[in-house]
DRENMARVEX-902971 format. One record per atom (N, C-alpha, C): atom name; x, y, z. Coordinates in steps of 0.02 Angstrom, whole numbers, plus 50000, padded with zeros to 5 digits. Example, Ala and Ser with C-alpha at 12.3 -4.5 7.8 and 13.67 -1.06 7.14 Angstrom:
BEGIN
a;east;north;up
N;50660;49716;50390
CA;50615;49775;50390
C;50660;49835;50390
N;50642;49888;50354
CA;50684;49947;50357
C;50645;50002;50394
***
This chain:
BEGIN
a;east;north;up
N;47029;48768;45800
CA;46976;48725;45821
C;46925;48731;45888
N;46852;48746;45878
CA;46827;48765;45925
C;46799;48697;45956
N;46793;48693;46018
CA;46748;48618;46049
C;46670;48640;46055
N;46652;48697;46051
CA;46580;48699;46040
C;46527;48635;45987
N;46482;48608;46026
CA;46456;48584;46003
C;46373;48615;45963
N;46341;48553;45912
CA;46257;48591;45908
C;46246;48613;45973
N;46208;48662;45986
CA;46170;48677;46021
C;46106;48617;46051
N;46082;48625;46102
CA;46042;48568;46114
C;45962;48578;46081
N;45955;48644;46076
CA;45883;48637;46038
C;45869;48623;45976
N;45955;48654;45943
CA;45955;48646;45877
C;45965;48577;45872
N;45978;48537;45907
CA;45990;48443;45875
C;45921;48427;45899
N;45880;48440;45941
CA;45805;48426;45956
C;45775;48441;45894
N;45778;48495;45858
CA;45763;48516;45811
C;45763;48467;45757
N;45828;48460;45745
CA;45832;48422;45688
C;45804;48346;45688
N;45816;48323;45749
CA;45779;48242;45760
C;45723;48244;45758
N;45681;48305;45775
CA;45603;48319;45778
C;45582;48332;45717
N;45609;48359;45671
CA;45599;48377;45584
C;45582;48325;45564
N;45632;48263;45554
CA;45615;48201;45547
C;45562;48143;45568
N;45526;48154;45639
CA;45505;48142;45670
C;45442;48171;45644
N;45407;48231;45629
CA;45376;48261;45587
C;45368;48226;45512
N;45401;48233;45480
CA;45393;48234;45431
C;45359;48131;45421
N;45400;48109;45461
CA;45357;48039;45462
C;45288;48028;45486
N;45277;48091;45549
CA;45207;48061;45566
C;45160;48097;45514
N;45172;48157;45487
CA;45155;48185;45398
C;45133;48150;45364
N;45180;48098;45357
CA;45183;48070;45293
C;45128;48021;45300
N;45147;47967;45364
CA;45096;47950;45372
C;45029;47938;45390
N;45011;47997;45391
CA;44928;48026;45400
C;44919;48051;45323
N;44956;48064;45285
CA;44936;48080;45206
C;44921;47997;45177
N;44968;47961;45191
CA;44970;47870;45179
C;44911;47836;45192
N;44889;47871;45258
CA;44818;47825;45281
C;44765;47866;45262
N;44765;47933;45241
CA;44698;47952;45176
C;44699;47937;45139
N;44753;47951;45105
CA;44756;47977;45021
C;44773;47902;44995
N;44803;47850;45004
CA;44830;47796;44954
C;44768;47743;44963
N;44759;47700;44895
CA;44734;47643;44891
C;44774;47589;44943
N;44718;47550;44976
CA;44737;47494;45031
C;44795;47454;44995
N;44787;47432;44923
CA;44833;47370;44911
C;44914;47405;44922
N;44886;47480;44917
CA;44977;47510;44910
C;45015;47528;44985
N;44987;47524;45017
CA;45001;47548;45090
C;45061;47536;45116
N;45076;47478;45106
CA;45148;47434;45125
C;45207;47468;45074
N;45181;47478;45018
CA;45253;47510;44958
C;45257;47599;44978
N;45210;47615;45013
CA;45210;47687;45005
C;45223;47710;45091
N;45203;47662;45125
CA;45262;47690;45193
C;45316;47644;45205
N;45341;47589;45146
CA;45408;47595;45159
C;45449;47641;45117
N;45433;47682;45064
CA;45442;47735;45030
C;45448;47810;45090
N;45413;47804;45117
CA;45420;47848;45199
C;45463;47841;45217
N;45459;47789;45222
CA;45535;47762;45282
C;45609;47762;45247
N;45611;47779;45185
CA;45695;47759;45125
C;45692;47863;45134
N;45623;47886;45139
CA;45640;47982;45113
C;45642;47999;45187
N;45652;47964;45242
CA;45650;47971;45313
C;45725;47973;45322
N;45748;47923;45295
CA;45818;47893;45294
C;45851;47962;45263
N;45819;47961;45209
CA;45884;48011;45149
C;45856;48076;45189
N;45806;48089;45231
CA;45820;48180;45251
C;45861;48185;45311
N;45871;48117;45349
CA;45882;48147;45386
C;45959;48150;45395
N;45968;48101;45330
CA;46066;48108;45327
C;46082;48163;45295
N;46031;48202;45245
CA;46036;48271;45233
C;46027;48328;45280
N;45970;48317;45341
CA;46011;48364;45363
C;46036;48357;45430
N;46060;48299;45444
CA;46128;48316;45495
C;46182;48331;45481
N;46188;48313;45394
CA;46257;48321;45375
C;46246;48425;45346
N;46196;48406;45341
CA;46177;48511;45341
C;46212;48554;45398
N;46208;48524;45467
CA;46232;48559;45529
C;46306;48556;45515
N;46332;48496;45500
CA;46410;48509;45481
C;46454;48515;45567
N;46408;48477;45583
CA;46435;48469;45668
C;46448;48392;45681
N;46492;48372;45705
CA;46507;48289;45704
C;46495;48287;45781
N;46503;48317;45816
CA;46475;48288;45896
C;46397;48267;45890
N;46395;48204;45912
CA;46344;48201;45936
C;46300;48165;45852
N;46335;48163;45808
CA;46320;48138;45749
C;46257;48074;45746
N;46308;48021;45784
CA;46274;47950;45766
C;46226;47967;45812
N;46225;47982;45864
CA;46156;47999;45925
C;46101;48032;45877
N;46113;48070;45861
CA;46069;48130;45806
C;46036;48095;45744
N;46085;48041;45727
CA;46059;48009;45665
C;46009;47947;45708
N;46032;47920;45752
CA;45997;47862;45773
C;45931;47864;45800
N;45934;47923;45819
CA;45868;47945;45874
C;45830;47988;45796
N;45822;48010;45751
CA;45811;48011;45706
C;45777;47939;45660
N;45816;47923;45644
CA;45792;47851;45602
C;45756;47815;45644
N;45784;47802;45719
CA;45724;47739;45766
C;45643;47788;45792
N;45665;47843;45787
CA;45583;47878;45802
C;45545;47872;45747
N;45581;47886;45674
CA;45526;47895;45613
C;45505;47804;45612
N;45547;47749;45628
CA;45525;47675;45627
C;45480;47683;45657
N;45468;47707;45729
CA;45434;47678;45769
C;45379;47708;45753
N;45367;47790;45724
CA;45300;47814;45708
C;45288;47789;45644
N;45308;47735;45590
CA;45278;47719;45532
C;45260;47644;45569
N;45287;47616;45622
CA;45276;47552;45621
C;45196;47559;45685
N;45191;47625;45709
CA;45133;47607;45736
C;45082;47643;45674
N;45107;47681;45619
CA;45048;47693;45575
C;45024;47627;45538
N;45080;47574;45521
CA;45064;47529;45495
C;44997;47496;45537
N;45025;47490;45590
CA;44975;47459;45650
C;44895;47495;45622
N;44904;47553;45636
CA;44832;47585;45626
C;44804;47573;45582
N;44835;47572;45532
CA;44820;47591;45465
C;44793;47506;45444
N;44813;47459;45478
CA;44790;47376;45449
C;44743;47389;45499
N;44742;47398;45549
CA;44663;47366;45593
C;44609;47421;45556
N;44606;47483;45535
CA;44571;47541;45494
C;44525;47502;45435
N;44586;47454;45390
CA;44566;47439;45326
C;44550;47381;45353
***
């Protein structure tokens, strides 16, 4: 059994990939969705962020830091989507 954990750059990459997804999804929702469906699409983007987070973190096959990476990914995505919700609400 090895004591090595996921390299720091790889751990940051797995977290930032989810944040990038949330940001891109937010921009696309703000540009493409009709205003009456913004809430539904942003909720769907949040759910997709959670599923993406679980998929990425399970694909790393690394136990050490799993909960930290999971929490960082999801909380960052929630913050991004919350900010996007505020911006979209102000614009429309």
